[in-house]
C-alpha positions as a Markdown table, in Angstrom:
| # | Residue | x | y | z |
|---|---|---|---|---|
| 1 | Val | -168.5 | 64.4 | -18.4 |
| 2 | Ala | -166.4 | 66.5 | -16.0 |
| 3 | Arg | -163.4 | 64.8 | -14.3 |
| 4 | Asp | -164.1 | 62.8 | -11.2 |
| 5 | Gly | -161.4 | 62.1 | -8.7 |
| 6 | Gly | -158.8 | 63.6 | -11.2 |
| 7 | Leu | -159.6 | 61.1 | -13.9 |
| 8 | Pro | -161.7 | 61.6 | -17.1 |
| 9 | Tyr | -164.7 | 59.4 | -17.6 |
| 10 | Glu | -167.1 | 59.1 | -20.5 |
| 11 | Leu | -170.8 | 58.0 | -20.3 |
| 12 | Gln | -172.2 | 55.9 | -23.0 |
| 13 | Arg | -176.0 | 55.5 | -23.1 |
| 14 | Arg | -176.9 | 52.3 | -25.0 |
| 15 | Ser | -179.9 | 51.9 | -27.0 |
| 16 | His | -181.5 | 49.2 | -24.8 |
| 17 | Gly | -181.4 | 51.5 | -21.8 |
| 18 | Asp | -178.2 | 50.8 | -19.9 |
| 19 | Thr | -175.3 | 53.2 | -19.3 |
| 20 | Val | -171.7 | 52.4 | -19.5 |
| 21 | Ile | -169.0 | 54.5 | -17.7 |
| 22 | Trp | -165.7 | 54.3 | -19.6 |
| 23 | Glu | -162.2 | 55.3 | -18.3 |
| 24 | Gly | -161.4 | 58.2 | -20.5 |
| 25 | Arg | -157.7 | 57.4 | -20.8 |
| 26 | Arg | -156.5 | 54.6 | -23.0 |
| 27 | Leu | -154.6 | 51.7 | -21.6 |
| 28 | Cys | -151.3 | 51.7 | -23.6 |
| 29 | Ala | -148.4 | 49.4 | -22.6 |
| 30 | Pro | -146.6 | 48.2 | -25.7 |
| 31 | Glu | -143.3 | 47.8 | -23.9 |
| 32 | His | -144.8 | 44.9 | -21.9 |
| 33 | Val | -145.7 | 42.8 | -25.1 |
| 34 | Ala | -142.3 | 41.3 | -25.6 |
| 35 | Pro | -141.6 | 40.5 | -21.8 |
| 36 | Thr | -145.0 | 38.8 | -21.5 |
| 37 | Ser | -145.0 | 36.9 | -24.7 |
| 38 | Gly | -145.5 | 33.3 | -24.0 |
| 39 | Leu | -146.5 | 34.0 | -20.4 |
| 40 | Val | -150.0 | 35.2 | -21.2 |
| 41 | Asp | -152.8 | 33.7 | -23.5 |
| 42 | Ala | -153.7 | 37.1 | -24.9 |
| 43 | Trp | -153.6 | 40.8 | -24.6 |
| 44 | Val | -156.8 | 42.7 | -24.3 |
| 45 | Leu | -157.1 | 45.9 | -26.3 |
| 46 | Glu | -160.1 | 48.1 | -25.2 |
| 47 | Leu | -160.9 | 49.9 | -28.5 |
| 48 | Ala | -164.7 | 50.0 | -28.4 |
| 49 | Asp | -164.7 | 53.8 | -28.5 |
| 50 | Leu | -162.6 | 54.1 | -31.8 |
| 51 | Gln | -163.7 | 54.4 | -35.3 |
| 52 | Pro | -162.9 | 51.2 | -37.5 |
| 53 | Gln | -159.8 | 52.8 | -38.8 |
| 54 | Gly | -158.4 | 53.3 | -35.3 |
| 55 | Val | -159.2 | 49.8 | -34.3 |
| 56 | Ala | -157.4 | 48.5 | -37.4 |
| 57 | Ala | -154.4 | 50.6 | -37.0 |
| 58 | Leu | -153.9 | 49.9 | -33.3 |
| 59 | Thr | -154.5 | 46.2 | -33.8 |
| 60 | Ala | -152.1 | 46.0 | -36.7 |
| 61 | Ala | -149.5 | 47.8 | -34.7 |
| 62 | Tyr | -149.7 | 45.5 | -31.8 |
| 63 | His | -149.9 | 42.4 | -34.0 |
| 64 | Ala | -146.6 | 43.6 | -35.7 |
| 65 | Leu | -145.1 | 44.1 | -32.3 |
| 66 | Ala | -146.1 | 40.6 | -31.1 |
| 67 | Asn | -144.4 | 39.2 | -34.2 |
| 68 | Gly | -141.2 | 41.0 | -33.5 |
| 69 | Ser | -141.4 | 43.8 | -36.2 |
| 70 | Gly | -143.3 | 46.5 | -34.4 |
| 71 | Asp | -142.1 | 49.6 | -32.5 |
| 72 | Pro | -143.5 | 50.3 | -29.0 |
| 73 | Ala | -142.8 | 54.0 | -29.4 |
| 74 | Ala | -144.8 | 54.1 | -32.6 |
| 75 | Ile | -147.7 | 52.4 | -30.8 |
| 76 | Thr | -147.6 | 54.9 | -28.0 |
| 77 | Ala | -147.6 | 57.8 | -30.5 |
| 78 | Leu | -150.5 | 56.3 | -32.4 |
| 79 | Ala | -152.5 | 55.7 | -29.2 |
| 80 | Asn | -151.9 | 59.3 | -28.1 |
| 81 | Thr | -153.4 | 60.6 | -31.3 |
| 82 | Leu | -156.6 | 58.4 | -30.7 |
| 83 | Ser | -156.9 | 59.2 | -27.1 |
| 84 | Pro | -158.3 | 62.7 | -26.4 |
| 85 | His | -158.0 | 62.1 | -22.6 |
| 86 | Gly | -154.6 | 60.7 | -22.6 |
| 87 | Ile | -153.1 | 57.3 | -22.1 |
| 88 | Phe | -151.8 | 55.3 | -19.0 |
| 89 | Thr | -149.6 | 52.3 | -18.7 |
| 90 | Gly | -151.8 | 50.3 | -16.4 |
| 91 | His | -150.7 | 48.1 | -13.5 |
| 92 | Leu | -148.0 | 46.1 | -15.2 |
| 93 | Ala | -145.8 | 49.2 | -15.1 |
| 94 | Gln | -147.2 | 50.8 | -11.9 |
| 95 | Gly | -148.3 | 48.1 | -9.5 |
| 96 | Ser | -147.5 | 44.4 | -9.7 |
| 97 | Arg | -144.3 | 44.9 | -11.7 |
| 98 | Glu | -143.0 | 47.1 | -9.0 |
| 99 | Leu | -143.4 | 44.3 | -6.5 |
| 100 | Asp | -141.7 | 41.9 | -8.9 |
| 101 | Leu | -138.7 | 44.3 | -9.0 |
| 102 | Val | -138.5 | 44.4 | -5.2 |
| 103 | Val | -138.6 | 40.6 | -5.0 |
| 104 | Glu | -135.9 | 40.5 | -7.7 |
| 105 | Arg | -133.7 | 43.0 | -5.7 |
| 106 | Met | -134.2 | 41.0 | -2.6 |
| 107 | Asp | -133.3 | 37.7 | -4.3 |
| 108 | Ala | -130.2 | 39.3 | -5.8 |
| 109 | Ala | -129.1 | 40.6 | -2.3 |
| 110 | Asp | -129.5 | 37.2 | -0.8 |
| 111 | Ala | -127.3 | 35.7 | -3.6 |
| 112 | Leu | -124.4 | 37.9 | -2.5 |
C-alpha cells in the first residue's frame, strides 16, 4: 500500500472477510525494558506479521534483556532486519517520557 501521511501501512485481508490495517514500521524500544521493569505488568510485542523464526528470535532477545543478559542494540539490529518499513521507538521515547523529563527538570530547579 502506498504511504499515507508519510507512514507506511499494510492491508491484511482475512479469510472471514474483514481487513486489518497495520502500521508498517515495527515498534522497537528495548532501551525502555530495564527502566520500566517492575513498573509494568508486561510488554506487548506486535509480531503477527513475522514468520515463526522471527517471532522466536525477537521474543528470545527481549526475554534475555528482561532477565538482565540481553543487549538493546542487538535487539534494535535484529528488529531492523525483520522490518522492511523500518522501526520506531514509540511514545515512551517521544511523548510521555519527554513530559516526565520536563517535570524532573522543574523539580530539580525547585530543589535549588
